[in-house]
N, C-alpha and C positions, 0 to 999 in steps of 0.2 A: 291400127289393126282392126280386123273385123269385130263387130260388136258382140257382146255377150249373147244377146238375143239371137243373132244369126248363127253363132256357134252352136247353141243349144238346139236350135230348130234343125240345123244340119245333122246333128247327132241323132236326134230323135226320129227323124223321117226314115232313115235306112233301117232302123231297129224295128219299125212297125212292118217293114216288108220282108225282113230276112232275119234268121237267128244270128246272134252275135258269134262270130267265129271263136272257138275255144282257144285257139292259138294262131296268131297271125304275125308273121315276120314282115312288117311293112316295107323293110329295106330290101327284101329279096325279090320283090315283084317289079316288073317294068310297067309303070303305070300308064294307062291311056290318057291322053290329053283332050279334054273338051273344053274349048275356050269361050263358048258363047256366054256363060255366066261371068267370066272374067271381063270380057269386052263391055257387057252391059253394066256391070258394077263400077268399073272405072270410068266409064262414060258418065254415069250418073253422079260420081264424086266430082268429076271435072265440071258438070254442069252446075254444081253446088258451089263452085269456086274454090275448091280444095286443090292444093298443090300435091300431085300424084307422087312426087319424090318424097314426100313425108308420110305416105301411107304404105302399110304392109298388108298383104292379104294371102291367105291360103285356104282353099276349099277343096277337100278331097273326101272320098268315100271312106267309110269306117274301116274297111279292110285294106285301104291304101291302093286299090287297084285302078281307081280313076281320079285324075286331078281335074277339077272343074275351074279352078282359078289359082293363079300363082304370080304374085307381084311383090318383089322385094321380101320373099318369105324368109330369107336368111339374115335380114336386117332386125336388130333388137329394137323393140318399141316399148312404150309404157302400156302394160296389160290392163291397168286400172283394176276393177273389181274382179276381173278374170283370175287375179292372183288368189282370190278366195278358194278357187277350185284346187290350186296347188296346196293350199293350207289344208283343205278338207281332206284331200288325198293323203297327205302326210299324216294327218290324225287317224284316218281309217287304217292305214298301213300299220300304225304303232299300236293303236288300241283295239281295233276291230269294231264292226258297226253296232254290235249289242253292248258295247262297254258302257257302264254307268260310273260316273265320277262320284267318289265318296269324299266327304270332308268330315273328319272326326276329332274330337277331343279326347285325350287319354290322360289318366292320372298315373304318374310314375312314383308311387310312394303311398304311404298310409295317410288316411284322412281322420283328423281328430274331430269327431262329431260335436264335441262340446264347444270348441272354439271355431268350428267350421274351417279348419286350416288344413291344406294338403301339404304335408312335409315331404317335399320333393318337387319335381318339375311337372308343369302342365304342358302337354304336347298337343300340338295340332298337326295331324297328318292329312295332307291334301293331295289329290291326284290332278288338280287343275280344272275343277269344274268351271266351264266358261259361261255358265248362265246362273251361278250362285249370286243371290241378291242380298242387299243389306238386310232385309227382313229375315231372311234365312240364316244369316250370320248371327243376327241379334238372337234368334231362337236357339241357336247352338250354344251361345254364351249363357242365355237365361237357363238352359237345361243343365249347364255346368253348375250354376248357383243353386238350382233345385236339387241337385244331387248332394248339396250339403257343403259346397266349397265357396267361400267368399274371400279366402286369403291363401297365397301360394308362397312357400318359403324359398323355393327354388326359382327357376326361370320359366316363362312362356317360351317354348321351343317350336318354331314354325318350320315344318318340313314341307316344302312345296313341290311343285309350282302351286301357288295360292293367289288367286285373284278373286275379286268380287265387285259387283256394282260397276262403277266406272274406273275402278283401279286394275290396270291392265297388266301389271307386272308384280311379282312376289314382294319386291321391296315396298311398293306403294300400298299393296294389300296388307302387309304386315303392319306397316306405319299406322294405317286407319284402324286396324284391328286393335291395336294398343290403345287408341283413343277411345274406342267403342267399349272395350273391357273396362277401362277406368270410369266411363260414364255409367255403366251398368252396376258399378259397385264391387267389382272383382279386383282385388289388389294383388298385383304382380310386381316384384321388384325390378326385374330385367326382362327384356324381349330379345331373343336371338333367332337367327335363321341358320338352320343346320339340316343336312341330308341325313335322314334316318331310315331304317328298314323295318317294316312291320314285323318281319320274321324274327329279327333279333331284339325286338322291343319287349321289355318286361313291364307291362303297364295294363291298366284296366280301361276299357272304352266306357266313356261316361256320356257322350252326346255325339250324335252323327246325323248327317244328311246325305241322301243319294239322289243324283240327278236322273233326268230322263236319259234314254240311251243316245248314243253319239249320232246315230243316223237321224234321229228326230231333231237334235240340236242342229245339225248341219243343214237339214231341209229347211228349217225356219231361217237360219242364218243366210242361206243362198237365195231363198225365195224373196226375202226382204232386204238383201244386201246389208246385213247388220255389221258395220265396221267394228263396234265394240266387241261382239262375240267373236269375230274373226281374229282380232288382236289377242283375245284371251285364249282361243284355240291354239293360236300360234305360240303363245307362252307355254301351253302344255306340252308342245312338241320341241321346245327348245328355242322358240323365238324365230326372228328372220333368218338367223344362221341355220337353225334346225330345218326350216322349210327349204332353203337354198341347198343344203347338204343332201336333203331327200331327192331333189330334182337332179343334182349332179351325180351323187353316188348310187342312188337306187334306180333312177330312170335313165341315167347315162347321158344327160344333157351336158354338153361341153361347158366348162366353168365360165369361159369367156362370153358365152351367149345368154347367161341368165345373172340377174342381181335382184335379190329380194331385200328391200329395206323396211318395208312394213307388211305384215302378213294379211292386212285387210285389202291392200292394194293402194292405200294412201301414199303420197309422197313419190319418190323416184324409184320405181321398180322397172326392170327390163327383162324382156324375154322375146324371142323371135316367133313370128307366126307358125314356122315349121315345128319348133319345139313345143309351143302350145297345142298343136294338133297331136303331136306325139304324146304329150301329157293326157289329153282327153282319150285318145285310143286306148292307152294303157290303163286309165282309170275305168273306162267302160268294160274292158275285159276283166279287171280286178272285180268289179262289181258283179258281173255275170257269174264269176266262180264262187261268189258268195250269195248267189240266188237274189240279186238285187239288180234293179234298173236304174239308168241315169236319173229318171224322174224321182227316184226315192231320196236323192240328195240335192236335185237341182229343179228349178222352176220349169213348168211347161208354159211357154209363152201363150198369153191370151186365155189361159185356163186357171192357173194357180194365182192366188192373190199375192201382191208384192210388187216389185219394181217392173216385172214383165206382164202385169195383168192387162195392160191395153194394147200389147203388141199383137200383130198379125190377126186382127179382128175382122179385117175386110177380105 
């Protein structure tokens, strides 16, 4: 499949020259075929000794009116880190670009100040902060202790998604939180994972942390192709199944043409070049409706720091 760098370059070039269409049905136009780029690209791949039967390529204008290259565009290939764009779009659609993830401890019961005991449950409500660090979790627990609690008679209830540091799913995050709490001197008899609603929760917030907004998180993730962040963003939207469902149910990509195994692009993921371009076209239009540009969540090759910093410099 065409590289991430080339996809981003092709997206950004037309945007500089024309306004993004507010609504384009790319399937209703009869695209013009311009094959010079296709011939040159495939010739170059052949010169490098690559088998063209194992390559997929689609280059078209943002509005779908012109096809510049089309080679096996309906065959599913491994998109590698281009998967991060699907994960990013799923998160933007679910949360919105200005969303900030909150991770907070709540006390569900009275606190005996003499014995420093919470008579009830200690609840951790998390919306899935994908950049929450061990230091920040440590501070959250320390703030619980500073509030006058060193012992809990009930349970520590984790309502996720909850990830931090290198722990990419709620189960691992909860397991290591239990170890951290014990190390810091907070005694809790049991730890459980349960889905709770803030609106129905009768508890007092005693410690919280709020992230940067989602747009900033995705920009750094995609500039530097951070696998760990993408895995944790994926957990916040329902994991690999959540991203795959977004592509199929929201974007209309046929189920048989896409498979998401890891939301960072690691391992065996599959999508066709045609569906990748469809994803990008839909994402650019969505961003425009929210007064955003592709470069607000994606790297500009040769300009932004990260994995594409050295591209297109000549």
